[in-house]
C-alpha positions in Angstrom: 136.2 93.2 78.6 140.0 92.7 77.9 139.8 92.0 74.2 140.7 95.0 72.0 139.6 93.4 68.7 137.3 90.7 67.4 138.8 87.5 67.3 137.5 84.2 65.8 136.7 82.6 69.3 134.2 85.3 69.4 132.1 83.4 67.2 132.7 80.2 68.5 129.7 79.6 70.7 131.9 79.1 74.0 133.0 81.6 76.7 134.4 84.2 74.3 131.1 84.4 72.4 129.3 84.6 75.7 131.6 87.6 76.8 131.1 89.6 73.7 127.3 89.1 73.9 127.3 90.2 77.7 129.8 92.7 77.6 129.1 94.4 74.3 125.7 93.6 72.9 123.8 93.3 76.2 125.7 96.1 77.8 124.8 98.3 74.7 121.4 97.7 74.0 120.2 94.7 76.1 116.8 94.7 77.6 114.6 92.2 79.7 113.5 90.4 76.8 116.8 90.3 75.1 118.7 89.2 78.1 116.5 86.0 78.6 119.0 84.6 75.8 116.5 81.9 74.4 116.9 80.9 70.9 113.5 82.5 70.1 112.0 85.7 71.9 108.4 85.2 73.3 106.4 88.5 72.4 103.2 89.9 73.3 101.5 91.5 70.4 97.8 92.7 70.5 95.5 90.3 68.8 94.8 92.5 65.7 95.2 89.5 63.3 97.8 91.3 61.3 101.5 92.1 61.4 104.0 94.0 59.1 107.4 92.5 58.7 110.7 93.6 57.1 114.2 92.7 56.8 117.4 94.5 55.7 121.1 94.1 55.5 123.4 97.1 56.2 127.0 97.1 54.6 127.7 100.8 54.5 131.5 102.1 54.6 132.7 104.0 56.3 131.0 102.6 59.3 131.0 106.2 61.1 130.0 109.4 59.2 128.5 112.9 59.8 125.0 112.4 61.2 125.3 108.8 62.3 126.8 105.4 61.8 126.0 101.8 60.5 124.1 101.2 63.7 121.7 104.1 63.3 121.2 103.1 59.8 120.3 99.6 60.6 117.7 100.7 63.2 116.2 103.5 61.1 116.1 101.5 57.9 114.2 98.8 59.3 112.0 100.9 61.5 110.9 103.0 58.4 110.3 99.9 56.1 107.9 98.5 58.7 106.4 102.0 59.2 105.6 102.5 55.5 102.8 99.9 55.8 101.0 101.9 58.5 102.2 99.5 61.2 103.3 100.3 64.6 106.7 99.1 65.0 107.3 96.9 68.0 110.2 94.6 67.7 113.5 94.2 66.0 116.1 91.2 65.7 119.7 92.2 65.1 122.3 89.8 63.4 126.1 90.9 63.2 128.8 89.5 61.0 132.0 90.7 62.4 135.4 90.4 60.8 138.2 89.2 62.8 140.3 92.1 64.1 137.5 94.5 64.2 137.9 97.0 67.1 135.9 96.1 70.1 135.6 99.9 71.0 133.9 100.6 67.6 131.5 97.9 68.2 130.8 99.3 71.4 130.1 102.6 69.7 127.9 101.2 67.3 125.9 99.4 70.0 125.5 102.6 71.9 124.1 104.4 68.8 121.5 101.5 68.3 120.3 101.8 71.8 119.7 105.5 71.6 118.1 105.1 68.3 115.7 102.4 69.4 114.8 104.5 72.4 114.0 107.3 70.0 111.9 105.2 67.8 110.0 103.3 70.8 111.0 99.8 69.7 113.1 96.8 71.3 115.8 94.6 69.9 114.4 91.3 71.3 116.7 88.5 69.6 119.9 88.5 67.8 122.8 86.6 66.3 126.6 86.9 65.9 129.0 85.3 63.6 132.7 86.1 63.0 134.5 85.6 59.6 138.2 85.3 59.0 140.5 88.5 58.6 140.1 89.7 55.1 136.9 88.1 54.4 134.6 90.6 55.4 134.5 94.7 55.8 134.7 94.8 59.7 130.9 94.7 60.4 127.7 93.9 58.6 124.3 94.3 60.4 121.1 92.6 59.5 117.8 93.9 61.2 114.2 92.5 60.9 111.3 94.3 62.4 107.8 93.3 63.3 104.8 95.8 63.6 101.2 95.6 64.6 98.9 96.4 61.7 95.4 97.7 62.3 92.5 96.0 60.5 91.3 98.0 57.5 94.6 99.7 56.8 95.9 98.8 53.3 98.7 101.1 52.2 100.3 100.1 49.0 102.3 101.4 45.9 99.3 100.0 43.9 97.0 102.6 45.4 97.9 105.8 43.7 95.2 107.5 41.7 95.0 110.4 39.3 94.7 113.6 41.1 96.5 112.5 44.1 99.2 114.5 45.6 102.8 113.7 46.2 104.6 114.9 49.2 108.2 114.6 50.6 109.1 114.8 54.2 112.1 117.0 53.7 115.4 117.8 51.7 116.9 115.1 49.5 120.5 113.8 48.9 121.8 114.4 52.3 122.7 110.8 53.0 124.3 109.9 49.8 126.5 112.9 49.5 127.4 112.7 53.4 128.7 109.1 52.8 130.5 110.0 49.7 132.3 113.0 51.1 133.4 111.0 54.1 134.5 108.2 52.0 136.5 110.2 49.5 137.6 112.8 52.1 135.9 115.7 50.0 135.2 119.1 51.7 132.3 121.4 50.8 132.8 124.0 53.0 130.1 123.0 55.4 129.8 119.7 56.7 127.0 117.7 55.0 125.3 115.2 57.2 123.3 112.0 57.0 119.5 112.4 57.3 119.2 109.0 59.1 116.2 109.1 61.2 113.4 106.8 62.5 110.1 108.2 60.9 107.5 105.8 62.3 106.2 108.6 64.7 105.9 111.1 61.7 104.1 108.5 59.8 101.8 107.8 62.7 100.8 111.5 63.0 100.3 111.8 59.1 97.9 108.9 59.3 96.0 110.6 62.1 95.5 113.7 60.0 95.0 112.1 56.8 93.6 108.6 57.3 93.1 107.8 53.6 96.7 108.1 52.6 97.5 106.0 49.5 101.1 104.9 50.4 104.2 105.8 52.1 107.8 104.9 50.6 111.3 105.7 51.9 113.3 106.9 48.8 116.7 105.3 49.8 118.8 103.4 47.0 118.0 105.2 43.8 116.6 108.4 45.4 113.6 110.1 44.8 113.3 109.5 40.9 113.6 105.6 41.4 110.8 105.6 44.3 108.5 107.8 42.1 109.1 105.6 39.0 108.2 102.5 41.2 105.1 103.9 42.6 103.9 105.0 39.2 104.5 101.6 37.6 102.8 99.6 40.3 99.7 101.8 40.0 99.8 102.4 36.2 99.7 106.2 36.6 101.9 109.0 35.6 103.3 111.6 37.9 104.6 115.3 37.4 106.9 116.7 39.9 107.7 120.5 40.2 111.5 121.0 40.3 111.4 124.3 42.1 109.2 122.6 45.0 111.5 119.8 46.1 113.7 120.9 49.0 117.3 120.7 48.4 120.1 122.0 50.7 122.5 124.3 48.7 125.6 122.5 49.8 124.0 119.2 48.6 123.0 120.8 45.3 126.5 122.2 44.9 128.0 118.9 45.8 125.9 116.9 43.1 126.9 119.7 40.4 130.6 119.2 41.1 130.4 115.4 41.0 128.2 115.1 38.1 125.2 113.4 40.1 121.4 113.8 39.6 120.3 114.8 43.1 117.1 113.2 42.2 118.9 109.8 42.3 120.8 110.4 45.3 120.1 108.0 48.3 118.2 109.3 51.4 117.8 107.5 54.8 115.6 109.9 56.9 113.0 111.0 54.2 109.5 109.8 53.2 107.4 110.1 50.1 103.6 110.1 50.7 100.9 109.9 48.1 97.5 111.3 49.6 94.0 112.1 47.9 93.9 115.8 47.2 91.3 116.7 49.8 93.6 115.5 52.5 96.9 116.9 51.2 96.9 120.0 53.1 96.2 118.1 56.5 99.1 115.6 55.6 101.7 118.2 55.0 100.7 120.4 58.1 101.1 117.0 60.2 104.4 116.4 58.5 105.9 119.9 59.2 104.6 119.5 62.9 107.2 116.6 63.3 110.9 117.1 64.0 111.9 115.1 60.8 109.3 116.8 58.7 109.8 120.7 59.1 111.1 121.0 55.4 108.1 118.8 54.1 106.7 120.1 50.8 104.0 119.2 48.3 106.0 118.6 45.2 103.7 116.9 42.6 100.7 115.4 41.3 99.5 112.0 39.8 97.7 111.9 36.7 96.6 109.4 34.2 99.2 107.7 31.7 102.6 106.5 32.5 106.2 107.8 33.3 107.4 110.2 35.8 108.2 113.8 34.6 109.7 116.8 36.1 108.6 120.4 35.4 111.8 122.6 35.5 111.8 126.1 36.7 111.6 127.3 33.1 108.3 125.6 32.4 109.6 122.8 30.4 109.2 119.0 31.3 111.7 116.0 31.0 111.4 112.5 31.9 112.5 111.6 35.5 114.3 108.3 35.1 115.1 105.8 37.3 118.9 105.3 38.4 120.6 102.7 36.2 123.5 100.9 37.7 125.5 102.2 40.7 125.8 105.8 41.2 126.9 105.6 44.8 128.0 102.2 46.0 127.1 101.1 49.4 125.3 103.8 51.0 123.4 101.5 53.5 
């Protein structure tokens, strides 16, 4: 492809648009279904009678950061959202909004990452759309992805299911993604590179469900971090939660960065972690299953559900304090 940057004519519907679709998107992650090129993809979904569906739009800056890029985020974010329902994720759609002047080579790089992440997750991009906006009216590239998954009969995971006595698990260290984005955006150095945790967690979720079939719910603690996620779960179920601070995994460099910048690590975003609420008798099995997965090696049992309201955290000194949801914007545009 001779063009070095995105031009308005790439969104015109004519030959230039066909060229960017064929030589960038199809070349990057096209498969047999996507290459059909019809206005709607025709898909084979087993007749379970139920599907799960989610959509998300990704606007992160910078587009490339340690541990990933906006393309990896777009795939992981939607795969994980669908997977939290307990569904087997099958298909994705992908819509690009491109700004005139965006480098074609950067777009190729994003598409290559999306292809490798789809392969890792075992999903297919089957339809898509491209729009180009005038120079100065976008931020290079925005990506929207929608996912569809096959949901087995009898599986009803929900934030409304938490019960007193349940245990709270987290699949690994918190705060990595938000601090990776901030350090890259602001040119900060912390001695060692802090990488985004962006990862597809659908295989981890499937294995945890095999080991602990009565899981109450999964939730990925993205914007607002662990604190906001736990408060949402507690509010939805009308319960209280107590988290033991010392059991929550946090990498030393992330904790140090949060201390230096004045951030609450429990409110910092994650993109490759999963919160799981499980009945007490299945907690050990769920934790073992998590730790047996590539993205769950640092998984930990971090708290318990009880009667009442609010989320509290028990400090290493034995005192407790309220764990509040994030108010306002702590880290803008982290996904």
